[in-house]
N, C-alpha and C positions, 0 to 999 in steps of 0.2 A: 801231412805237417808234422804229426805227434810221433811219427814212425824216425823222422829226421831228430826231433827233439831227445827221443830216448836212445835214438843212437850214439848221438852227440854227447848225453849225461852218462852212458853205459862207458866209451871212449874215455872222456873223464875221470869216471870213477875206477877204471884199469890204469891209467895213469897215475892217480892219485894213489892207489892200494902197491903198486909194481915199483915205480920209481922213487923211492924214498931219499937216494942221494941228493943232497942241493943241487949239485952240477949237472944232473940228467933231465931234472924234472921240467915237463915243457910250461911254456908260459902261462897259461890258462891256470893251469894247476897252480904255479907260484901266486897270481892272483888271489885265488883261493887262499891262498894260506896269509894273505893280508888281514881279510876277514875272521881269521880265527882266534883273533886277540880281543881281550873286552877292549881297547882302545882302538879301533882300526886308526892309521895312517890316511886318513882320505884323501889327502893332497898327494902322498904319493901314486895310491891306489888309481887314482885318475889320471899323474902324470904317464902311468906304466899302462893305463889301458888306451892313452891316446897315440903313443909309439906304437903299441901293438897294432891299434889301428890305420896308422901313417902307410904301410906299405901298401895293404891291398886297396887305399883310397888312390895313392898314386898309380900303382900298375890301371886302374881303371880308368882315371884322368888323361892315362897318355894313350890308352890303348882305345877309347870310348869311341871314337870315328870308325872304328874297324867292328868293336862290338855291335854298335848300332846297324852298321851297315850288312853285317852278316844275320842279324837278325829280322831285318827288313827283306831282305832278298829271299828269306825262306817264306815268307808272307806273300810274295807277289809273282803271279804267275805270269812268265814269260810267253 
């Protein structure tokens, strides 16, 4: 668990340091820029985070039948 967290933090830091142009930064780094100011616009941060989380949730709900079937197929010996 700690390795994944450190890897993601390292990837975020590399993107933060190397991609400084506003048009090339990843969305996760852009969300971090919201918190850099003293008066953080929390309503914009939450709206952006929701939009950022919708595609993976939609993909999961669209294919959950296949995902659960694949997970349980490997657990049952036929």
